[in-house]
C-alpha positions, 0 to 999 in steps of 0.5 A, spaced: 254 453 730 258 447 728 255 443 733 248 446 732 248 444 725 250 437 726 244 436 731 239 439 726 242 434 721 242 429 725 234 430 727 233 430 719 237 424 718 233 421 724 226 422 721 229 420 714 232 414 717 225 412 720 221 413 714 226 409 709 226 403 714 218 403 714 218 403 706 223 397 706 219 393 711 213 395 707 216 393 700 220 387 703 213 384 707 211 377 704 204 380 704 206 386 699 206 384 691 211 389 690 216 385 694 216 380 688 216 384 682 220 389 678 224 394 682 221 392 689 226 388 692 232 392 690 228 398 692 227 395 699 235 393 700 237 400 698 232 403 703 234 399 708 242 401 707 240 408 707 236 407 714 241 403 717 247 409 715 243 414 717 240 412 724 242 415 730 246 411 735 247 412 742 252 408 747 252 401 745 252 395 751 258 390 751 253 385 751 258 379 753 254 374 757 258 368 755 265 366 753 268 359 750 274 357 754 277 350 754 271 347 749 266 349 754 261 355 755 261 360 761 257 365 764 260 372 764 259 377 770 259 384 768 259 390 774 261 397 774 266 397 780 268 404 780 264 410 778 267 417 776 265 423 772 269 422 766 270 414 766 268 408 770 271 402 771 268 396 769 269 388 771 268 382 767 269 375 770 267 368 767 265 362 771 270 357 773 276 362 772 281 360 777 282 364 783 289 366 782 288 368 774 291 374 772 288 381 773 288 385 767 286 392 766 284 394 759 285 401 757 280 403 752 282 409 747 279 416 749 278 418 741 271 418 739 269 411 740 266 408 746 270 403 750 265 397 747 270 398 740 274 393 744 269 388 745 272 383 742 279 384 745 275 384 752 271 377 750 278 374 748 282 376 755 276 374 759 277 367 757 284 367 762 283 373 766 279 377 770 278 383 766 277 391 768 276 396 762 276 403 763 269 406 760 270 413 758 264 418 759 261 422 753 264 429 755 257 432 752 254 428 758 258 431 764 256 437 767 260 443 767 260 443 775 265 436 774 270 441 772 275 440 766 279 433 764 286 433 761 291 428 760 294 429 767 287 427 769 287 421 765 293 419 768 291 420 775 285 416 773 289 410 771 293 410 777 286 410 781 284 404 777 290 400 779 290 402 786 282 399 786 285 393 782 291 392 787 298 390 787 300 385 781 295 387 776 297 387 768 295 393 764 294 393 756 293 399 753 290 400 746 292 405 741 292 412 744 292 411 751 299 407 750 302 414 752 298 416 758 299 408 761 306 408 759 307 415 763 303 412 769 307 406 769 313 410 769 311 415 775 309 409 779 315 405 778 319 411 780 315 412 787 315 404 788 308 404 788 305 398 791 300 398 785 305 399 779 303 394 774 307 387 773 306 388 766 304 393 760 302 391 753 302 397 748 298 396 742 299 400 736 300 406 741 303 413 738 309 413 743 314 416 738 310 419 732 317 421 728 317 413 727 314 411 720 309 417 720 302 416 718 297 421 715 294 422 722 301 424 724 302 429 718 296 432 719 298 434 727 304 436 725 302 440 719 298 445 723 299 449 729 295 448 735 291 454 735 288 451 728 286 445 732 283 450 737 279 454 733 277 449 727 275 443 731 273 445 738 266 446 739 261 448 745 256 443 747 249 445 746 244 446 751 240 440 750 245 436 753 247 435 760 254 438 759 252 444 756 257 449 755 263 444 755 268 445 750 269 439 746 272 435 740 266 432 737 265 425 736 262 426 729 268 430 727 273 424 729 268 419 725 268 424 719 276 424 719 277 417 720 272 415 715 275 420 710 281 416 710 278 410 707 272 413 704 272 408 698 272 402 702 266 404 706 262 406 700 264 399 698 262 396 704 255 399 704 255 397 696 256 389 698 251 390 704 246 392 699 248 386 694 247 381 700 240 384 702 238 383 694 240 376 694 237 375 701 244 373 704 242 376 711 248 373 715 253 377 711 249 384 711 248 383 718 255 382 719 256 389 716 251 392 720 254 390 726 261 393 725 258 400 723 253 400 729 259 400 733 264 404 728 259 409 728 257 410 735 261 416 737 262 420 743 265 427 745 272 428 748 274 434 752 277 440 749 283 440 754 284 433 753 284 433 746 289 439 745 294 437 750 294 430 747 295 433 740 301 438 742 304 433 747 304 427 743 304 429 736 307 435 735 312 436 741 313 428 742 314 430 749 314 423 752 320 420 747 324 427 748 324 426 756 320 433 757 313 430 759 311 433 765 305 430 770 303 435 775 310 439 775 313 432 776 318 430 770 316 423 767 322 419 767 321 412 763 328 410 765 325 409 772 321 403 769 325 397 772 319 392 775 314 393 770 315 388 764 313 391 757 310 388 751 310 392 744 305 390 739 305 393 732 301 391 726 304 390 719 299 394 715 297 399 721 295 406 717 294 410 724 300 408 728 306 406 724 311 401 725 316 403 730 312 408 734 310 403 739 317 399 739 320 406 741 318 405 748 322 399 749 328 403 747 326 409 752 325 404 758 333 404 759 332 402 766 329 396 764 332 389 764 332 387 756 329 380 759 323 384 761 322 387 754 318 384 748 316 386 741 311 383 737 309 385 729 303 382 727 304 380 720 298 382 715 294 386 721 292 393 720 290 398 726 284 395 728 286 388 726 291 388 732 286 388 737 280 385 734 278 379 729 281 372 727 289 375 728 288 378 735 284 371 737 289 366 734 296 369 734 296 376 738 292 374 744 296 368 746 302 372 745 299 377 750 297 371 755 304 368 755 307 374 756 303 375 762 304 368 765 312 369 764 312 376 768 306 375 772 310 372 778 316 376 778 311 382 777 307 380 783 314 379 787 316 386 785 310 390 787 309 386 794 
Protein backbone atom coordinates (compact mmCIF):
# COMPACT_ATOMS: atom_id res chain seq x y z
CA UNK A 1 0.00 0.00 0.00
CA UNK A 2 2.88 2.36 0.76
CA UNK A 3 4.25 2.25 -2.78
CA UNK A 4 0.78 2.57 -4.33
CA UNK A 5 0.05 5.64 -2.18
CA UNK A 6 3.34 7.19 -3.31
CA UNK A 7 2.57 6.52 -6.99
CA UNK A 8 -0.85 8.14 -6.58
CA UNK A 9 0.70 11.18 -4.90
CA UNK A 10 3.40 11.40 -7.58
CA UNK A 11 0.79 11.34 -10.34
CA UNK A 12 -1.17 14.11 -8.66
CA UNK A 13 1.89 16.25 -8.01
CA UNK A 14 3.08 15.70 -11.57
CA UNK A 15 -0.14 17.20 -12.89
CA UNK A 16 -0.04 20.05 -10.37
CA UNK A 17 3.57 20.76 -11.33
CA UNK A 18 2.64 21.00 -15.01
CA UNK A 19 -0.19 23.42 -14.30
CA UNK A 20 2.02 25.51 -12.00
CA UNK A 21 4.74 25.64 -14.64
CA UNK A 22 2.27 26.87 -17.27
CA UNK A 23 0.94 29.48 -14.86
CA UNK A 24 4.45 30.72 -14.10
CA UNK A 25 5.26 31.01 -17.80
CA UNK A 26 2.05 32.94 -18.50
CA UNK A 27 2.64 35.40 -15.66
CA UNK A 28 6.31 35.86 -16.53
CA UNK A 29 5.68 36.31 -20.25
CA UNK A 30 6.81 39.73 -21.57
CA UNK A 31 3.50 39.86 -23.47
CA UNK A 32 1.45 39.58 -20.28
CA UNK A 33 0.62 42.87 -18.48
CA UNK A 34 0.30 40.89 -15.21
CA UNK A 35 4.05 40.32 -15.27
CA UNK A 36 4.70 44.01 -14.76
CA UNK A 37 2.34 44.89 -11.94
CA UNK A 38 1.06 43.92 -8.53
CA UNK A 39 1.67 40.36 -7.36
CA UNK A 40 2.31 39.03 -10.86
CA UNK A 41 6.10 38.58 -10.61
CA UNK A 42 5.88 37.24 -7.04
CA UNK A 43 3.16 34.75 -7.95
CA UNK A 44 5.11 33.63 -11.02
CA UNK A 45 8.19 32.99 -8.86
CA UNK A 46 6.19 31.06 -6.26
CA UNK A 47 4.58 28.90 -8.95
CA UNK A 48 7.99 28.20 -10.51
CA UNK A 49 9.42 27.08 -7.15
CA UNK A 50 6.45 24.76 -6.59
CA UNK A 51 6.59 23.40 -10.14
CA UNK A 52 10.25 22.55 -9.77
CA UNK A 53 9.82 20.95 -6.32
CA UNK A 54 6.88 18.79 -7.42
CA UNK A 55 8.12 17.75 -10.85
CA UNK A 56 8.66 13.99 -11.41
CA UNK A 57 12.26 12.99 -12.01
CA UNK A 58 13.94 10.11 -13.79
CA UNK A 59 17.53 8.96 -14.05
CA UNK A 60 19.84 11.89 -14.83
CA UNK A 61 22.64 11.70 -17.39
CA UNK A 62 26.26 12.28 -16.47
CA UNK A 63 26.51 14.78 -19.31
CA UNK A 64 30.28 15.20 -19.04
CA UNK A 65 31.31 16.24 -22.55
CA UNK A 66 34.49 18.22 -21.84
CA UNK A 67 36.95 18.77 -18.98
CA UNK A 68 39.65 21.32 -18.32
CA UNK A 69 43.19 20.03 -17.71
CA UNK A 70 46.39 22.04 -17.77
CA UNK A 71 44.53 25.10 -18.93
CA UNK A 72 43.12 23.33 -21.99
CA UNK A 73 39.72 21.87 -22.79
CA UNK A 74 39.48 18.20 -23.79
CA UNK A 75 36.58 16.15 -25.12
CA UNK A 76 35.39 13.26 -22.94
CA UNK A 77 34.25 9.87 -24.22
CA UNK A 78 31.62 8.00 -22.15
CA UNK A 79 30.86 4.33 -22.73
CA UNK A 80 29.19 1.42 -20.96
CA UNK A 81 31.79 -1.35 -20.99
CA UNK A 82 30.05 -3.95 -18.80
CA UNK A 83 26.31 -4.49 -18.66
CA UNK A 84 24.80 -6.50 -15.81
CA UNK A 85 21.24 -6.70 -14.43
CA UNK A 86 21.83 -4.75 -11.23
CA UNK A 87 24.53 -2.38 -12.39
CA UNK A 88 26.69 -1.38 -15.35
CA UNK A 89 30.30 -0.32 -15.51
CA UNK A 90 30.82 3.01 -17.25
CA UNK A 91 34.13 4.28 -18.59
CA UNK A 92 35.14 7.93 -18.99
CA UNK A 93 38.34 8.97 -20.74
CA UNK A 94 39.42 12.36 -22.03
CA UNK A 95 41.37 13.16 -25.16
CA UNK A 96 45.08 13.67 -24.61
CA UNK A 97 45.25 11.44 -21.53
CA UNK A 98 48.69 9.74 -21.29
CA UNK A 99 48.70 6.03 -22.13
CA UNK A 100 50.09 5.16 -18.70
CA UNK A 101 47.46 7.23 -16.83
CA UNK A 102 46.05 5.52 -13.71
CA UNK A 103 42.84 3.50 -14.11
CA UNK A 104 40.43 4.40 -11.33
CA UNK A 105 37.24 2.58 -10.34
CA UNK A 106 34.85 4.97 -8.59
CA UNK A 107 32.38 2.92 -6.55
CA UNK A 108 29.13 4.85 -6.25
CA UNK A 109 26.79 4.32 -3.29
CA UNK A 110 23.73 2.12 -3.66
CA UNK A 111 21.79 4.24 -1.21
CA UNK A 112 18.84 5.80 -2.96
CA UNK A 113 20.62 8.11 -5.40
CA UNK A 114 21.94 7.38 -8.85
CA UNK A 115 25.67 7.27 -9.59
CA UNK A 116 25.31 10.70 -11.20
CA UNK A 117 25.40 12.12 -7.66
CA UNK A 118 29.16 11.69 -8.11
CA UNK A 119 29.26 13.72 -11.32
CA UNK A 120 31.59 16.27 -9.73
CA UNK A 121 33.82 13.50 -8.38
CA UNK A 122 34.08 11.85 -11.77
CA UNK A 123 34.59 15.10 -13.66
CA UNK A 124 37.55 16.05 -11.46
CA UNK A 125 39.26 12.65 -11.65
CA UNK A 126 38.88 12.48 -15.44
CA UNK A 127 41.52 15.20 -15.59
CA UNK A 128 44.25 12.75 -14.58
CA UNK A 129 42.75 9.24 -14.71
CA UNK A 130 40.90 6.82 -16.92
CA UNK A 131 37.76 6.64 -14.81
CA UNK A 132 35.34 3.74 -14.40
CA UNK A 133 32.09 4.15 -12.45
CA UNK A 134 29.63 1.64 -11.00
CA UNK A 135 26.28 2.69 -12.44
CA UNK A 136 23.82 0.84 -10.18
CA UNK A 137 20.37 0.04 -11.49
CA UNK A 138 17.07 1.20 -10.02
CA UNK A 139 15.78 -2.01 -8.40
CA UNK A 140 12.23 -1.38 -9.57
CA UNK A 141 13.40 -1.69 -13.16
CA UNK A 142 15.03 -5.12 -12.70
CA UNK A 143 12.65 -8.04 -13.45
CA UNK A 144 12.19 -10.68 -10.78
CA UNK A 145 13.59 -13.24 -13.23
CA UNK A 146 17.06 -11.75 -12.58
CA UNK A 147 16.96 -13.03 -9.00
CA UNK A 148 17.99 -11.25 -5.80
CA UNK A 149 20.86 -8.86 -5.08
CA UNK A 150 22.46 -8.63 -1.64
CA UNK A 151 25.72 -7.48 -0.07
CA UNK A 152 27.51 -10.63 -1.25
CA UNK A 153 26.44 -9.90 -4.82
CA UNK A 154 27.65 -6.31 -4.48
CA UNK A 155 31.12 -7.57 -3.53
CA UNK A 156 31.07 -10.02 -6.46
CA UNK A 157 30.19 -7.20 -8.83
CA UNK A 158 33.17 -5.16 -7.61
CA UNK A 159 35.54 -8.09 -8.09
CA UNK A 160 34.12 -8.65 -11.58
CA UNK A 161 34.51 -4.99 -12.50
CA UNK A 162 38.13 -5.00 -11.31
CA UNK A 163 38.78 -8.11 -13.39
CA UNK A 164 37.44 -6.27 -16.44
CA UNK A 165 39.65 -3.22 -15.77
CA UNK A 166 42.71 -5.41 -15.21
CA UNK A 167 45.71 -5.52 -12.85
CA UNK A 168 47.02 -2.39 -11.17
CA UNK A 169 43.74 -0.45 -11.01
CA UNK A 170 42.86 1.93 -8.20
CA UNK A 171 39.58 2.06 -6.28
CA UNK A 172 37.73 5.02 -4.76
CA UNK A 173 34.68 4.15 -2.63
CA UNK A 174 32.37 7.02 -1.69
CA UNK A 175 30.46 6.59 1.58
CA UNK A 176 28.40 3.37 1.93
CA UNK A 177 30.41 1.22 -0.55
CA UNK A 178 33.55 1.64 1.57
CA UNK A 179 32.48 -1.51 3.43
CA UNK A 180 32.02 -3.84 0.42
CA UNK A 181 35.04 -2.28 -1.32
CA UNK A 182 37.23 -2.95 1.72
CA UNK A 183 35.84 -6.48 1.98
CA UNK A 184 36.50 -7.13 -1.72
CA UNK A 185 40.04 -5.78 -1.33
CA UNK A 186 40.69 -8.10 1.62
CA UNK A 187 39.35 -11.14 -0.23
CA UNK A 188 41.39 -10.39 -3.34
CA UNK A 189 44.57 -9.80 -1.30
CA UNK A 190 44.02 -13.03 0.63
CA UNK A 191 43.92 -15.11 -2.55
CA UNK A 192 46.65 -13.13 -4.31
CA UNK A 193 44.22 -12.14 -7.05
CA UNK A 194 46.08 -10.62 -9.97
CA UNK A 195 43.51 -7.81 -10.22
CA UNK A 196 43.62 -6.74 -6.57
CA UNK A 197 43.70 -2.92 -6.50
CA UNK A 198 46.94 -1.00 -6.12
CA UNK A 199 45.21 1.54 -3.85
CA UNK A 200 41.89 1.88 -2.08
CA UNK A 201 40.56 5.33 -1.17
CA UNK A 202 37.56 5.40 1.16
CA UNK A 203 35.63 8.64 1.65
CA UNK A 204 33.20 9.08 4.54
CA UNK A 205 32.61 5.33 4.83
CA UNK A 206 30.91 3.52 7.76
CA UNK A 207 33.68 1.02 8.48
CA UNK A 208 33.07 1.19 12.25
CA UNK A 209 29.97 3.20 13.14
CA UNK A 210 30.70 2.93 16.87
CA UNK A 211 33.16 5.79 16.35
CA UNK A 212 31.45 9.19 16.69
CA UNK A 213 27.95 7.81 15.99
CA UNK A 214 25.61 10.11 14.08
CA UNK A 215 21.82 10.35 13.89
CA UNK A 216 21.84 7.83 11.03
CA UNK A 217 23.82 5.36 13.14
CA UNK A 218 21.59 5.88 16.17
CA UNK A 219 18.44 5.13 14.17
CA UNK A 220 19.91 1.85 12.93
CA UNK A 221 20.85 0.82 16.48
CA UNK A 222 17.63 1.87 18.20
CA UNK A 223 15.35 -0.50 16.28
CA UNK A 224 15.57 -4.25 15.59
CA UNK A 225 16.07 -5.47 12.03
CA UNK A 226 12.47 -6.71 11.95
CA UNK A 227 11.26 -3.13 12.40
CA UNK A 228 13.06 -2.13 9.21
CA UNK A 229 11.76 -5.21 7.41
CA UNK A 230 8.12 -4.44 8.25
CA UNK A 231 8.24 -0.63 8.19
CA UNK A 232 10.37 0.57 5.26
CA UNK A 233 10.27 -2.36 2.83
CA UNK A 234 7.65 -2.24 0.07
CA UNK A 235 6.64 -4.22 -3.02
CA UNK A 236 7.16 -2.72 -6.47
CA UNK A 237 3.76 -2.09 -8.19
CA UNK A 238 2.70 -3.77 -11.42
CA UNK A 239 3.44 -0.79 -13.71
CA UNK A 240 7.22 -1.25 -13.28
CA UNK A 241 9.46 -3.91 -14.85
CA UNK A 242 10.50 -5.09 -11.40
CA UNK A 243 6.91 -5.71 -10.31
CA UNK A 244 6.74 -7.89 -7.22
CA UNK A 245 10.30 -7.18 -6.09
CA UNK A 246 10.75 -6.24 -2.44
CA UNK A 247 12.64 -2.95 -2.17
CA UNK A 248 13.61 -0.10 0.08
CA UNK A 249 12.05 2.74 -1.97
CA UNK A 250 14.20 5.69 -2.93
CA UNK A 251 11.46 8.13 -1.93
CA UNK A 252 11.69 6.90 1.67
CA UNK A 253 15.46 7.29 1.66
CA UNK A 254 15.10 10.83 0.30
CA UNK A 255 12.46 11.71 2.91
CA UNK A 256 14.78 10.51 5.65
CA UNK A 257 17.74 12.55 4.44
CA UNK A 258 15.67 15.69 3.87
CA UNK A 259 14.09 15.45 7.33
CA UNK A 260 17.58 15.55 8.88
CA UNK A 261 18.09 19.09 7.54
CA UNK A 262 14.54 20.15 6.74
CA UNK A 263 15.09 23.75 7.79
CA UNK A 264 18.04 24.10 5.43
CA UNK A 265 16.07 22.68 2.51
CA UNK A 266 13.18 25.06 3.16
CA UNK A 267 15.62 27.96 3.35
CA UNK A 268 17.24 26.92 0.07
CA UNK A 269 13.86 27.00 -1.71
CA UNK A 270 13.02 30.34 -0.13
CA UNK A 271 16.34 31.72 -1.39
CA UNK A 272 15.52 30.37 -4.84
CA UNK A 273 12.16 32.17 -4.66
CA UNK A 274 13.92 35.44 -3.79
CA UNK A 275 16.43 35.02 -6.61
CA UNK A 276 13.59 34.50 -9.09
CA UNK A 277 11.67 37.58 -7.91
CA UNK A 278 14.67 39.84 -8.52
CA UNK A 279 15.61 38.17 -11.81
CA UNK A 280 18.77 36.44 -10.58
CA UNK A 281 18.33 33.44 -12.87
CA UNK A 282 21.88 32.11 -12.43
CA UNK A 283 21.58 31.72 -8.65
CA UNK A 284 18.13 30.20 -8.97
CA UNK A 285 19.38 27.75 -11.59
CA UNK A 286 22.23 26.63 -9.34
CA UNK A 287 19.68 25.63 -6.68
CA UNK A 288 17.53 23.92 -9.30
CA UNK A 289 20.50 21.93 -10.60
CA UNK A 290 21.34 20.71 -7.10
CA UNK A 291 17.80 19.54 -6.35
CA UNK A 292 17.36 18.01 -9.79
CA UNK A 293 20.13 15.60 -8.78
CA UNK A 294 19.33 15.33 -5.08
CA UNK A 295 15.66 14.50 -5.66
CA UNK A 296 16.36 11.94 -8.39
CA UNK A 297 16.14 8.72 -6.41
CA UNK A 298 16.02 5.00 -7.07
CA UNK A 299 15.07 1.89 -5.13
CA UNK A 300 17.47 -0.67 -3.68
CA UNK A 301 16.71 -4.33 -3.15
CA UNK A 302 15.32 -5.23 0.26
CA UNK A 303 17.90 -7.96 0.84
CA UNK A 304 20.82 -5.60 0.18
CA UNK A 305 19.40 -2.86 2.40
CA UNK A 306 18.51 -5.15 5.31
CA UNK A 307 21.83 -6.99 5.18
CA UNK A 308 23.69 -3.68 5.16
CA UNK A 309 21.75 -2.34 8.15
CA UNK A 310 22.31 -5.52 10.12
CA UNK A 311 25.95 -6.27 9.25
CA UNK A 312 27.32 -2.72 9.03
CA UNK A 313 25.29 -0.63 11.47
CA UNK A 314 24.05 -3.14 14.04
CA UNK A 315 26.59 -5.96 14.27
CA UNK A 316 29.64 -3.99 13.06
CA UNK A 317 30.72 -7.27 11.47
CA UNK A 318 33.64 -5.95 9.41
CA UNK A 319 35.15 -4.11 12.37
CA UNK A 320 34.56 -7.10 14.68
CA UNK A 321 36.17 -9.57 12.31
CA UNK A 322 32.94 -11.55 11.89
CA UNK A 323 32.03 -10.47 8.36
CA UNK A 324 31.51 -13.43 6.04
CA UNK A 325 31.27 -13.46 2.24
CA UNK A 326 29.68 -16.59 0.80
CA UNK A 327 30.91 -18.69 3.70
CA UNK A 328 34.43 -17.23 3.68
CA UNK A 329 35.58 -15.08 6.59
CA UNK A 330 36.81 -11.64 5.52
CA UNK A 331 40.19 -11.00 7.16
CA UNK A 332 41.25 -7.36 6.87
CA UNK A 333 44.67 -8.39 8.12
CA UNK A 334 45.17 -10.12 4.77
CA UNK A 335 45.51 -6.74 3.03
CA UNK A 336 49.24 -6.44 2.34
CA UNK A 337 49.56 -5.07 -1.19
CA UNK A 338 46.79 -2.47 -1.47
CA UNK A 339 47.64 0.96 -0.05
CA UNK A 340 44.74 2.55 1.85
CA UNK A 341 43.73 6.21 2.08
CA UNK A 342 40.94 7.13 4.52
CA UNK A 343 39.25 10.51 4.00
CA UNK A 344 36.80 12.09 6.45
CA UNK A 345 34.96 15.39 6.66
CA UNK A 346 35.29 17.52 9.76
CA UNK A 347 31.56 18.36 9.68
CA UNK A 348 30.22 15.06 8.34
CA UNK A 349 26.84 14.40 9.97
CA UNK A 350 26.33 11.02 8.27
CA UNK A 351 29.66 9.24 8.81
CA UNK A 352 31.29 10.60 11.95
CA UNK A 353 35.00 11.24 12.40
CA UNK A 354 36.87 8.02 13.04
CA UNK A 355 34.46 5.68 11.24
CA UNK A 356 36.53 5.54 8.05
CA UNK A 357 39.89 5.95 9.77
CA UNK A 358 39.13 2.70 11.64
CA UNK A 359 40.07 0.79 8.47
CA UNK A 360 43.70 1.82 8.91
CA UNK A 361 43.87 0.14 12.31
CA UNK A 362 41.93 -2.92 11.15
CA UNK A 363 44.35 -3.54 8.25
CA UNK A 364 46.93 -5.01 10.63
CA UNK A 365 48.97 -6.71 7.91
CA UNK A 366 49.54 -3.56 5.88
CA UNK A 367 52.78 -1.64 6.19
CA UNK A 368 52.28 1.75 7.86
CA UNK A 369 53.94 3.42 4.88
CA UNK A 370 50.95 2.31 2.80
CA UNK A 371 48.40 3.92 5.10
CA UNK A 372 47.30 7.56 4.96
CA UNK A 373 44.61 9.63 6.68
CA UNK A 374 43.15 12.91 5.42
CA UNK A 375 40.75 15.09 7.44
CA UNK A 376 38.98 17.62 5.22
CA UNK A 377 38.59 20.69 7.40
CA UNK A 378 35.20 22.36 7.20
CA UNK A 379 33.78 19.71 4.86
CA UNK A 380 30.41 18.07 5.41
CA UNK A 381 29.48 14.67 4.01
CA UNK A 382 28.81 15.84 0.44
CA UNK A 383 31.70 18.29 0.55
CA UNK A 384 34.14 15.37 0.72
CA UNK A 385 33.45 14.39 -2.89
CA UNK A 386 31.91 17.48 -4.46
CA UNK A 387 32.42 21.22 -4.48
CA UNK A 388 35.44 23.51 -4.19
CA UNK A 389 37.12 21.67 -1.28
CA UNK A 390 36.95 18.42 -3.22
CA UNK A 391 38.35 19.96 -6.39
CA UNK A 392 41.17 22.00 -4.87
CA UNK A 393 42.23 20.13 -1.72
CA UNK A 394 40.92 16.56 -1.53
CA UNK A 395 41.27 15.45 -5.16
CA UNK A 396 44.94 16.55 -5.35
CA UNK A 397 45.64 14.48 -2.22
CA UNK A 398 44.00 11.46 -3.86
CA UNK A 399 46.00 11.96 -7.05
CA UNK A 400 49.24 12.24 -5.09
CA UNK A 401 48.40 9.06 -3.16
CA UNK A 402 47.66 7.16 -6.37
CA UNK A 403 50.90 8.40 -7.96
CA UNK A 404 52.95 7.44 -4.91
CA UNK A 405 51.62 3.89 -4.63
CA UNK A 406 50.67 3.12 -8.22
CA UNK A 407 53.98 1.63 -9.33
CA UNK A 408 54.45 -0.51 -6.24
CA UNK A 409 50.82 -1.65 -6.51
CA UNK A 410 51.32 -2.58 -10.16
CA UNK A 411 54.41 -4.59 -9.31
CA UNK A 412 52.65 -6.40 -6.48
CA UNK A 413 49.67 -7.28 -8.66
CA UNK A 414 51.83 -8.63 -11.49
